[in-house]
C-alpha positions in Angstrom: 103.7 -81.8 -81.2 106.3 -79.0 -81.4 108.1 -76.5 -78.9 107.5 -73.7 -81.3 104.8 -70.9 -80.9 103.2 -68.2 -82.7 104.3 -64.7 -81.7 101.8 -61.7 -81.8 102.0 -59.8 -85.1 100.2 -56.7 -84.1 100.2 -56.6 -80.4 100.8 -52.9 -79.5 99.5 -51.6 -82.7 96.1 -53.1 -83.5 95.3 -53.5 -79.8 97.4 -52.9 -76.4 100.4 -55.0 -76.0 100.4 -54.7 -72.3 98.2 -57.5 -70.6 96.5 -55.1 -68.3 95.6 -52.4 -70.7 94.3 -55.1 -73.1 92.2 -56.6 -70.4 90.8 -53.2 -69.5 90.3 -52.4 -73.2 88.5 -55.5 -73.9 86.1 -55.2 -70.7 85.3 -51.6 -72.0 84.7 -52.7 -75.5 82.5 -55.7 -74.4 80.4 -53.4 -72.2 77.6 -52.9 -74.7 77.2 -56.4 -75.2 74.0 -58.3 -74.1 74.0 -59.5 -70.5 72.5 -62.7 -71.3 74.8 -64.6 -73.4 73.5 -66.3 -76.6 74.5 -69.6 -77.9 75.2 -69.4 -81.7 76.9 -71.5 -84.2 79.0 -68.8 -85.8 79.8 -65.0 -85.5 81.2 -62.6 -88.2 83.5 -60.1 -86.4 85.7 -57.2 -87.9 89.4 -57.2 -87.5 90.5 -53.5 -87.9 92.5 -51.9 -85.0 90.5 -51.8 -81.7 89.9 -48.1 -82.1 88.2 -48.4 -85.4 86.3 -51.7 -85.2 86.7 -53.1 -81.6 83.4 -51.8 -80.2 81.6 -53.8 -83.1 83.7 -56.9 -82.3 83.3 -56.5 -78.4 79.6 -56.1 -78.6 79.3 -59.2 -81.0 81.8 -61.6 -79.3 81.0 -60.4 -75.9 77.3 -61.3 -76.2 77.8 -64.9 -76.9 78.8 -68.1 -75.2 82.4 -68.9 -76.0 82.9 -72.6 -75.9 86.4 -74.2 -75.3 87.0 -74.9 -79.0 86.7 -71.9 -81.5 87.5 -72.3 -85.2 88.9 -69.0 -86.5 88.4 -68.4 -90.2 90.2 -65.4 -91.6 91.3 -63.9 -95.0 94.9 -64.0 -95.9 96.0 -60.5 -96.4 99.8 -61.2 -96.8 99.8 -63.7 -99.5 102.1 -65.8 -97.8 101.6 -69.3 -97.4 99.4 -72.1 -98.7 95.6 -71.2 -100.1 94.0 -72.8 -96.9 96.5 -72.9 -94.1 95.9 -74.3 -90.6 98.2 -73.3 -87.7 99.1 -76.1 -85.5 101.2 -74.4 -82.8 100.3 -72.4 -79.6 99.7 -68.8 -79.9 101.4 -66.4 -77.6 99.2 -63.5 -76.7 99.7 -60.5 -74.2 97.0 -62.2 -71.9 98.5 -65.7 -72.0 99.4 -68.6 -74.5 96.3 -70.0 -76.3 96.6 -73.6 -77.4 95.4 -75.1 -80.5 92.9 -78.0 -80.3 95.0 -80.9 -81.6 92.4 -83.5 -81.5 89.9 -81.4 -83.6 92.8 -80.7 -86.0 93.7 -84.1 -86.5 90.2 -85.1 -87.2 89.7 -82.2 -89.6 92.8 -83.1 -91.5 91.5 -86.6 -91.8 88.4 -85.4 -93.2 89.9 -83.3 -96.1 92.9 -82.9 -98.0 92.2 -79.3 -99.0 93.3 -77.9 -95.6 97.2 -77.9 -95.1 99.2 -77.2 -91.9 101.2 -74.1 -92.6 102.4 -71.3 -90.2 103.7 -69.0 -92.8 100.2 -67.9 -93.7 99.6 -67.0 -89.9 103.0 -65.5 -89.1 102.2 -61.8 -90.3 98.3 -62.1 -90.4 96.3 -59.8 -88.2 92.7 -61.0 -89.1 92.5 -64.0 -86.6 94.9 -62.5 -83.7 92.7 -59.5 -83.0 89.7 -61.9 -82.3 91.6 -63.8 -79.7 91.6 -61.4 -76.8 87.8 -61.1 -76.9 87.7 -65.0 -76.8 90.1 -65.2 -73.9 88.0 -63.0 -71.9 84.8 -65.1 -72.6 86.5 -68.5 -72.2 89.5 -69.1 -69.8 89.9 -72.5 -71.2 90.0 -71.4 -74.9 91.9 -73.6 -77.7 91.5 -72.5 -81.3 91.7 -73.9 -84.8 93.2 -71.2 -86.8 92.5 -71.3 -90.6 93.7 -68.6 -93.2 91.8 -68.7 -96.4 93.0 -67.2 -99.8 90.8 -66.2 -102.7 89.7 -69.6 -103.9 86.7 -71.2 -105.6 83.3 -71.7 -104.3 83.6 -75.5 -104.7 86.7 -75.4 -102.5 85.0 -73.3 -99.9 82.0 -75.8 -99.8 84.4 -78.7 -99.4 85.9 -77.0 -96.3 82.7 -76.1 -94.9 81.3 -79.6 -95.1 84.5 -81.0 -93.6 84.2 -78.6 -90.7 80.6 -79.6 -90.1 81.4 -83.1 -90.2 84.3 -82.9 -87.8 82.2 -80.8 -85.5 79.4 -83.2 -85.6 81.7 -86.1 -84.9 83.4 -84.4 -81.9 80.0 -84.2 -80.1 81.4 -81.0 -78.6 80.0 -77.2 -78.8 82.4 -75.5 -81.2 82.0 -71.7 -82.3 83.0 -70.6 -85.7 84.3 -67.0 -85.9 84.8 -65.5 -89.4 87.0 -62.4 -89.4 85.9 -59.8 -92.1 85.7 -56.2 -92.6 83.4 -54.9 -95.3 83.7 -52.3 -98.1 87.1 -50.6 -98.2 87.9 -47.1 -98.9 84.8 -45.8 -100.5 82.6 -42.8 -99.5 80.2 -43.7 -96.5 77.1 -43.6 -98.8 78.5 -46.2 -101.5 80.0 -48.3 -98.7 76.8 -48.5 -96.7 74.7 -49.3 -99.7 77.3 -52.2 -100.8 77.5 -53.5 -97.2 73.8 -53.7 -96.4 73.4 -55.5 -99.8 75.9 -58.0 -98.5 74.1 -58.3 -95.1 70.8 -59.0 -96.8 72.6 -61.7 -98.8 74.0 -63.2 -95.8 70.6 -63.0 -94.1 69.1 -65.0 -97.2 71.5 -67.8 -96.1 72.3 -69.0 -99.6 76.4 -69.1 -99.4 76.8 -69.7 -103.2 74.7 -66.5 -103.9 76.5 -64.6 -101.2 79.8 -65.7 -102.7 78.8 -64.8 -106.4 77.2 -61.4 -105.1 80.3 -60.3 -103.5 83.0 -61.5 -106.2 80.8 -60.8 -109.0 80.0 -57.2 -108.1 83.9 -56.7 -106.9 82.8 -55.6 -103.4 85.9 -55.2 -101.4 84.8 -57.3 -98.4 88.1 -58.9 -97.4 86.6 -62.0 -95.5 84.2 -63.2 -98.1 85.9 -66.5 -98.2 85.9 -67.2 -94.5 82.4 -65.8 -94.1 81.1 -68.2 -96.8 82.8 -71.2 -95.2 81.1 -70.1 -91.9 77.8 -70.1 -93.4 78.2 -73.4 -95.2 79.3 -75.0 -92.0 76.4 -73.4 -90.0 73.9 -74.6 -92.4 75.0 -78.1 -92.3 74.7 -77.8 -88.4 71.1 -76.6 -88.6 71.5 -72.7 -88.6 68.2 -71.0 -89.5 68.9 -67.2 -89.1 71.3 -64.3 -89.1 71.4 -61.3 -86.7 73.2 -58.1 -87.3 74.5 -57.0 -83.9 75.9 -53.7 -85.2 77.1 -52.1 -88.5 79.4 -49.0 -88.5 82.4 -47.7 -90.3 85.8 -46.1 -89.8 84.4 -42.6 -90.3 82.7 -42.8 -86.7 86.2 -42.7 -85.4 88.0 -40.5 -87.8 85.2 -38.2 -88.8 86.4 -38.6 -92.4 83.4 -40.0 -94.3 84.9 -39.6 -97.8 86.8 -42.8 -97.7 85.7 -45.4 -95.0 86.0 -49.0 -94.2 82.7 -50.8 -93.2 82.5 -53.0 -90.0 79.7 -55.6 -89.2 79.1 -57.9 -86.4 76.9 -60.8 -87.3 75.5 -63.7 -85.5 74.5 -67.2 -87.2 72.3 -69.5 -85.2 
């Protein structure tokens, strides 16, 4: 479709830019994952630098079966691009180029007009990029469907989630959703933990509308509430019945500073 590709935005900062160092780091971070890989519909994974949240992402993504097609759903931190932007060019990564799944993308774009192709939303965005090395390690034939989501209405998220579910059903393939999100930002540990466990309880209740309203209504600074809501809507349409928290921690575990932490959670939806 194009000879362009997306260059890494945060290699060498959020994670090692050298292929061998990155491979070794990802292997180390997935070391605590369950030996028997689970088959799930969706996963929630954090997106800070690996030194902060890599262990949670590694344990979460390293413990599941990674199919050849993965839909990546992430927040738009940069404010650039369209509200719901889909990348359609290959992603250059330190461990090799990752193609997008063009067949799935064409089917998805035919299903809904709310998702637009847009590279600007992805050019400088880190939330999806940091997930890719974990997925590459778990699936050598990986192709991705990267979608960046800004702050939009629940109705729009519902439309996107239903369109994704319909496209997955029609594809007849195993497809994994990965929703990228950190939890509460820059609050004392006690306050952050209280808010984050409230959110995780709402996620476990599997009511996406209530989850969305709880986070936005209480102004909880969970940056990926939009992608997580979409992932839950889609997973429910595909028959999901439960969530499982793999690990919860915060940045204070690394920095030693618990006065201003960012929370990180790894959750599976199956």
